N, C-alpha and C positions, 0 to 999 in steps of 0.2 A: 504494499499499499504506500502511495506517495505521501510526502509530508503534507502537501496541500489537502489530500483527502482526509488524512487523520486530523488535521486542524479543524476541518469542517465537522467531522464526527464529534470531536471533543467539545466543540462550541455548542452542539446541540445537546450534548449530555452534561454540560458544564464540567467537562472532564478533561484531564490529561491522563495519562494512564500508566498503570503498573499492574499486570494481572496474570492469572492462570486459571486452570480448571478448579472447580470448587474443592476437589479432593485434596488440593495442594495447600489450602489455607484453612485455619481454624480460629475460633475466637473463644476466649475464656473470660470470666469475670475477674477483675483485678483483686488483689488481696484486701481491698478496702471495703468490700461489700458484695452482696449477691445481686446487685441491680442488673437487669437484663440489658443487652446491647440496644443502644438508641435512647435509653432512659438514664443511664448512669455509667459508672466506671466499667471499662472493659479492656482487655489486652489483645491486640492483634498479634497472631502468631503464624509462623510458617511450620508446616509439618516437617520440612526438611530445610535446614539452614544452608547446607553445602550446595553450591551451584551444580546443576546436572550437566555433565559433559555432553556436548552434541555428538561427539565421537569418543571412543575409548582411548585410542592412541593416535598421536599426530606425528608426522615426519615432515618438519618444515622444509620448504623448498627455498633454499638460500644459496647465494646472497640475493637480497632485495635492497632497492634504494627507494625511500619514501620521503616525502616532504613533511618535516616536522612542523607543528603548529606555529613555531616561532619563525618559520620561513626558511630554515636550513634544510639542505639536502642530506639525509643520513643513510648510510649504507650498513645494513645488518648482515653479518656473515655467520653468526652463531647464536642460536637461541637456547642453548643448553643451560645457561645460568641467568635467569631473568629476575630483575628487581623491578617491582611494580608498586608505585606510590603516588597517591593523591589523597586529598582531604576526605573524599567520600568512600574510598575503597572500591570504586568503580573498576579500576584497571586490573587489580588483583582478582576480583570476581570473574571478570571477563577472561583472564588467562586460564583460570581453572575450568570455566565452561567451554573453552575452546579445546580442552583436553590436554593442556600443557601445565597443569598444576605441579607435576613432579619436577618441572624445570625451574620452579620459582625458588630463589634463594634468599629473597628479601621482600618484606611487605611493609605496609603502613599500619598504624594502629586500628584503622577502621576495617581492614581486612581480617575479620575476627571470627569467621566461621570455623567449625571444628577441623575441617580438612586442612586449614592453614595455621593451626595452633602451634606447630613445631617450627614454623619458618621464622627466622629472626625478624623482629620488629625493628625497623630502622628509624621510626618516628615515635620513640617512647614518650616524648612530650606533647605529641599531638600533631603539630604542624611544622616542626623544624627538622631539616635534613642535616646529617653529618657526613660530609664527603669521605672522610677517612674511614668512618665505620662502613660505608657502602663499598668502598674500594677494597676493604679487607675481605669482603665476600666474593671477590674476583667475578663480578658480573660481566657477562658477554653483552648485555643490553640492559638499558634502564628505561622503563616507561614512566612518564610523569606528566604533570601539568603545572600551571601557575598557581594552583591553590596551596602548594607547599613551597617552602623556601628555606633559607634564603637563595635567591637566584644565583648568587656567587657559588654556592655548593653544587648546583647542577652544572654551571659552566666549568667548575673545577673537574668534575667527572668527565665532561666532554674534552676538556684540555688534556686529560690523562689518556685519551685515546679510546675511551669507552663510548660506544654509540648511545646517545641520549635522544629519545624521541618524545617530543612534547605533543600533547593532545589537547583538543578543545576542552576548556574548563567548564563550559556551560552544562548545566544539568537540568534537562527538561525531558518530557516523554519523547519529543520529536528528535532528540539527539541520541537516544539509546541505540537504535539501529546503526546509524552512521558511525557511532563510536565503536561499536563491536567490530564493524567492518575495518575500521582504521587500525585497530589493534591487531586484527587477524592479518591484515596486509603487512604490517611491520614485522610480524613474526613468521611470515612465510607460509600462512595457512589460509589463503583467501577463500577457498571453497568451504572450509569449516566455518569461516566468518559469515559467508552468505547464508548458510544453513542456520546458524545460530541466530542471526539477525532476523531471519524469516520467522523462526520459531518464537522468538521473543516478541516481535511485533504482532504476531497472531495472538499471543497470550494477552498482550496489552489491549488489543481490540476486543477480545472476549470479555476482559474485566470491565472495560468501559460499558459494555452492553449490559452488564449486571447492575450498573448504578440505577437505583429505582427512580421512577418519575417523582419529582418533588415539586409541590406547588410553591413552597417557600424554602429554597435552599438554606441550609444552616450556615451560620457565620462561625468559622472555625479559626481559632488562634493556635498557632504553633509557638510553644514555649520551650526555649533551650534553658535548662536549669542545672546548675552544679552547686548544690548546697544552697545556702542563703546568700552566698557572695556573688554568684553569677546568675542573673536572670535576664534573658533576652527574648524579645518578641520578634518572631519572624515576619519579614516583609518581602518585597518583590525581588526575585532573582536568586534567592537562596536555596531553592529546590522545594522547600516546604509549601510554597504557594502553589507549585505545580501539582504536588500531591493532593492538596486540598481541593483544587479545581477538578482534578481527576475523579475524585469520589463525590462530585456534585455539590461541593460546598463553596462558600465565598471566603477567600483569605482575609481574615480580620485585620491583619497589619496593613495590607495593601488597601483595603477599604477605608481604613482610618487615616490614610494619607502618608504612611511611612514611605521613605524613598531609599532606604538602605536594606541590605539583606537582613541584618539583625540590629535591633535597637534596644538599649537598656530599658527594662520594664520600669514604669511608674504606675502608681495606683490610678493617676488621672488618665493615662493612656489606656489602661485596661478598661476603665469604666467608659471611656468614650468608645472603644472598640466594641464593647458589649458582646463578646463571643457567646454563641449558644452552646459551643463545645470547645474543648481544648485537646490538642494533640501534643504528645510529648514522647521523648525517648525514655525507655524503661529505667535506665540507670539514673537519669535525671529526676525522674519522679521518685525513685527510691532514695536519692540523696537528700530529700527534704521530708522523709518519713511518709511517703505516700500521699494519698489525697487529703488526709487530715492535715498534713503539713502544708500541702499546696493552698488550701483554703485560708491559711494563716498569712500567705504572702499578701501584702497590702494591695487591695483593689480586687482580688480574685473573688472573695466572698460576695462582693457587690455585683458580680456579672451573672447572667443567667447561667453560664456553664458552672460557676462556683455554687450557686444556689441549688442547682439540680445534680451536681457532682457528675456532670457528663464529661468524662475525661477518658480518652483513649491513649494507651501507651503501646510502644513497639520497640523491640530489640534495637539498640543503638546502631549496630553494624548493618542492619537491614533497612532501616526506615528511609535513609536518604542515599542509598547506594546507587540507584539509577543504573544498574548493570543488568545482566541476563535474568536476574530474579525480579525484575521490575513488575512483571505481570502478577506474580505471586504476592508481592507486597500490596499492590492496589487491591487485589481481590480480598486479601485478609483485612485491609482497612474497611472496605465496603461492608463486609460482614460484621466487623466490630462496631461500626457506627450505626448500621441500620438493621442488624440481625442477618442470619444467613439468607442469601438470595438463591432462589432456585432457577 
C-alpha cells in the first residue's frame, strides 16, 4: 500500500497504525484495580515480545553501497558484527526481524526484548554513545540515527574506518515500511526487507481497521514519567502523537497547542489539556507507585482521566519502537483502550 493510500485510510479512522492479528495482542487490568478496558486502568501487552523473523537464516549479499541519511555514500562489506542504536530501539528490532539477530554485537537501552538481553548495551545512560566502548566490540557496521549522540562519537567511529549508516529519525506509521527496507538494503538482504515491510504494513492496516467507530474520539495524553523528578507531556513529533491518532484518539498535547515533542508537565497545562485518558510507559507508571501515585501529580486528579482512572500503560521497549512489531503494538492498545475488538 502506498503512503498516500495509507494516509487516507488513517485519516478516516483517525488512525496512524501499529497492528497485527488479534491473537498477537492481549490486555490485562493494571495492578491498581479491576476496572475493565475503556473505563479505567489497563495494561496493553504483546503475547510475544521478540520480533518474529521473516526468514530463519539470512546470507547477506555484500558488498553494497547505500546513501546514509546524512548524505554520505557508505559501503558495507561485512554484516557479521552489527551494532544497532537509536532512541526508540527501532533499528535493533528490525535487525532481529530480518533474521540477523545472531549478528548483533551491540544494542541501545530500548532494544530490550528477551532475545536481545545478552547483547551488550552501549547506551546505558539512555541517549549517549561512547565511541571507545563501541569500537571495543569490533563492529563491521553501525546502524544509527540522530536521536542518539554526541554526533562526534558517531563521526569518530566512521573516521576509524567502521561503516556508519544513518537512518531517518522520524517515527510515524508511514515511515515504518521504508525504514525496514532501508535497513535491509544496508545489510544486503533486500528481499527479506521487502517481505518484512509488506508483512508489517499489512498488520498495520489490519489493526487500523479494528479501531471502533467513535462519535467522540477520546482526548489522550501521553505522559513520560520517571519518578516525581521527570514528568513530560507528549506533543507533536515524538511518536506518541502518532500512536494516539492510530487508535482513534486526539493527542492532548498537540490539541493544547504544544509545539515540542515533550514539554515539562504543569498542573495548568494538564487542566487545559483535559485528557479523557492517559497513556504511559509501564516503568514510568511504576516509578510513581502506579495510578494512586499518578493521581497525586499536580493537575492529574482534576482531569477526566484522573477522575475516572482511565490510564493505559505498556512495556517501555515496545510502546514507541515503530519497528516490525508496530502492528502488534497498535492492536494491543486498541484492545486496552476500548476492550477486545472482533
